[in-house]
N, C-alpha and C positions, 0 to 999 in steps of 0.2 A: 505378456499382455493381460492374461487372465488375473495374474496376481495384482496388477495395477488396478484393475476394475474392482477386485475384491477389497483391496486396501481403501479405495475411494468409497465403496459402499459401507465399510465398517466405520470410516471417518464420518460419513453422513449420519449414520445411526447414533454415533457418539454425540455429534453436534445437536441433533434434534432431541436427544434424551437428557442432555446436560443440564438445562435449566429446571427440569422437573423436580429434582430433590432440593433445589436451593430454597432457602427459607426467607431471603430478603431480596427486595427489588434492587438493592445496591449492587449485589454481586451480578445480577442479570444485566444491569446497566454497564458494568465493567466489561462483561463479555460482549456486549454490543460494540463497544469500542475496539475490542479484540478483532471482531469481524470487519469493521471499517479499516483498521490498520492492516489487517491481512490482505484486503483488496489493494491498498496502496503499496504495500511491500511487494506483492506479487507483480503489480505493474512495473515497479522499479526493477525487480529481479529479472524480468524478461528483457529489459533494456541493458542492465548492468551485468547480471550474472550470465546471460546467454549471448547477448550481442557484444558485450564488453564496452558499452558506451556509458560513461558516468554522467549522472545528472544531479544537480543540486537545486533543481527548480520544480520538483514534484509538488511542493506546497502551492505553487502558482496555479497549476491545473486543478488541484484539490479545491483551492479557494474560488477559482472561476466557476467550477461546478456548483459550489455551495451558494455563492452570491448570485450566479445566473438564475438558479431555481428560486432563490429567495426573493429576488427583485421581481421576477416575472409573476410569481404567485401573489405577492403582497401589494405590488404597485400597479400591475396590469391585469390582475384577476385571471391569469392563465390556469388551466388545469395542471395540478402538480405533476402528473404522469407525463403530460405533453411537454411541460417545461423541462422535465428531466431529459427527455429524448432530444429536444431542440438544443438544449445547452450542451449535451454530450456531443452532438454533431458539430456544433459551432466550435467547441474547444478542440475537437479532433481536427477540424479544418484549419484552425489556427496553428496547432502543433505541426500539421503537415506542411503548412506554408513556411514556418520558421525553421523546420527541420532541415531543409536543403542547405541553407547557408550555415546554420549552427553546427550541423554534423559534419561539415567539412573540417572542423577543428578536431584536435585530438588531445588526450591527456588533460593536463591542468588548464589548457586553453578552453577545452570543451566544458570543464567544470565551471570556469569563470563565466562563460557565456550563459550557461543555464542558470547560474546563480544570479546573473543580471536580470534574466526573465523573472525570477522569483522576487527580486527586490522591486522591480518596476510594478509587478502585480500588487505587492504588499502596499506600496506607496499609493497606488490607485484606489485600493480598498479604503485607505485612510482619508484620501483627499476628496473623493467623489461623494461628498456628504449627502447631497440631494437623493442619490440613488442608494448608497450603501449604509447611510447613517453615520459614516466616518468612524472615529474611535469609539463612539457610543454603541455601535453595532446595529444590527437589523433585527427587529422583533416582530412577533405576530405571524410568523411563518406557519402555515397550516400543516397538520399531519397528513400523510398519505392515506388514501382510503380507496376501497373498492365498493362502489355502490353505497350502501348504508353502513358497511363495515369499515371502521376507522382504526388505523394503527396508532392508538392513543395510550398504550400502556407499555411498560418495559418488556413484558413477555411477548406481546405482539410485535414490537419493534425488533426484538431479538430474532424471531423467526423471519421477519422481513429482511433484515440485514444479512443474516446468514444464508438465506435463499440466494441472494445476489452473490455473496462470497463463494458459495459452493459452485455457482454457475461459472464464476471467474476461475476457480480452481480447476474445474472440468475443462474449460476452454484452454487454460495454460497447459494442462497435462496432455491434451490432444495436440496442442501446438508444438510443444517441445519434443514430442515423440514422432512428429511428422517429418517429411522431407524439409519443410520450411525450418523446423527447429534444428535439424542437422546443419542446414546452411548458416543459421545464426551462430551455432557453435564454431563452424569453420571460420566465420568472420572474427569471432572472439579470439581464436587461436592464431590466425594469420590472415589479415585482410587481403594481402597480396596473393597468397596461395588460393584463397577463395575466389578471387577475381580470375586467376588463371584457370580454375576449374569451371568457369562460366557463371559464377554467382554475381548477380547485380548488387554488389555490396552497398553502394550508395542508396539505392532505392529501398533495399531491405532495412537498412538502418533507419531511414525516415519512416518506414511502415511500422516498425516495432516502437519507435518513438511516439508515433501517432496512437498506436494501440495502448501504450502505457499512459498517455494523456487521457485517452477515452475512459479507461478504467478509473483513473484518479478523479475525473469529472463526475462519473456516476457515484463514486464513493462520497464526493462532496455534496451532491444532491441528496443522497440518503442522509448524510450528516445533518444538513440544514433542516430536513423535515422531521428527523428524530429529535433534534435539540430544540427546534422552533425558535432558536435565537443564535445568531452568529456575530462574531466580531473579528477584526483584523488580526488580533493576537493568536487566533487559532490557525493562521496560515502564514506564519513568519518563517524566517530562515531556519530556526531551531527545529521546526517540523520536518523540513527536508533532511536535516542532519539525523534526526531520530529515525526517519525511514531508512536512510542509508545504513545506520547502525543495525536496525532490525534485519536488513538483508545480509549484512556481513556476519553478524552474530548467528543468525539462523543457518546460513550456508549459501554462498553464491552458487547459482546454477542449480538450485533445488527448489521445487515447488513447495514441498512440505517444510523445507527449511524456512521459507518466508513466513509460514504459519507459526512455526516454533519461535522465530524471532519476534513476531508481532505479539504472541502470547506472553513471552518473557518480559519484553520491554513495556508492555501495557500493565501487566500485573506487578512488576517489580516496584515501581513507585508507590503503589498502594500498600504493598507489604512492608516497605521501608518507612512508612509513616511513624512507626513506633520509635524510630531513631530521632525524630523531631528535627532539630537544627543540623544534625549530622547525616541526614538521609542522602544528600547529594554526594557527600564524601564516600559513603558506603557504596552508593550506586556507581560512582566512578571507579572505585577499586574493583568491584565485581566485574565491570566491563573490561578493565585492563587485564585481570586474571583470566577471563574467558578468552580474550584475544591472544594471550600468551600460550595458554594450555590447550585451547581448542582453535587453532589457526584455520582449520577448514570449516569452522562453523559448527553449531550444535549437531546438525544432522549427520555430519561426517566425523566430527571430533569426539563425540561421546562414544560411539562404537570403537573407534581407534584407541581411546583411552582405556576402555574396558578390556580390549584385547591385550594391551600392555600390562594391565594390572593382574589379570587372571593368571597368566603364566608365572608372573613374579610370586604370587601367593602359593601356587601349586609347587613351585620350586622350593620355597621356604618350608613348606610342609614336608 
């Protein structure tokens, strides 16, 4: 337990010191997106990696959080912080309500049901032009502020986003190491066995689904106030697939694996820009190779790969 606290403390120090040596705002802006994607990946990993429930609708909750905060602040003059809280509660309530019927399904049926939620939300973002601006997007969203202090620069937004991300990481670590987390892993391994041991599997699945949606909604609110402009393209099906890829590549059932996956898949497209028209091909090949050679994700696959390589080298010597 002490090692977990020390690891988290070291991670916090790295996060807060990381932007200081950076020379450009562009790199800081990329790290802001790493923070937002880390929150989204963590929320999905709690649902998929620990409870074993697949979801292809995370982009819907992400978009509802963004559009909810954006509409309330631009069209109804709500305080941004108040709108963030209200929208997070409404999205959580919505997820709790649909969770009971949706989570009765299993496997690919559950995936299709959550995909349907994402598609419906994306269509709504496009068609409700009076509220969301439709395909043209919603602009004029204010930055978050505390009194006279406004989060109106990349560096300020970096610390804002990562403060929330670190809070989500701490919440996730405490959750997965608690009795509740052990019950979630039991559901993942065998729902029938978990029920026999007295675990209310149905309620717990709905609860973690709601928590995942809540985290996604908060990330969406942060996104809209950082960007000050949102459009439906940012909340399409491809976003849900990217989040799923982050969780799988980073490591299912690992909190820090979600961070690694978000870091890699946020930075990788930026690093591959030098390949111009072939960047998507290189991107796909890298993901295929990682899936083949690191089947447990980065957080487990890299140490295992090193353990296989080191004896081989020492034997050759």
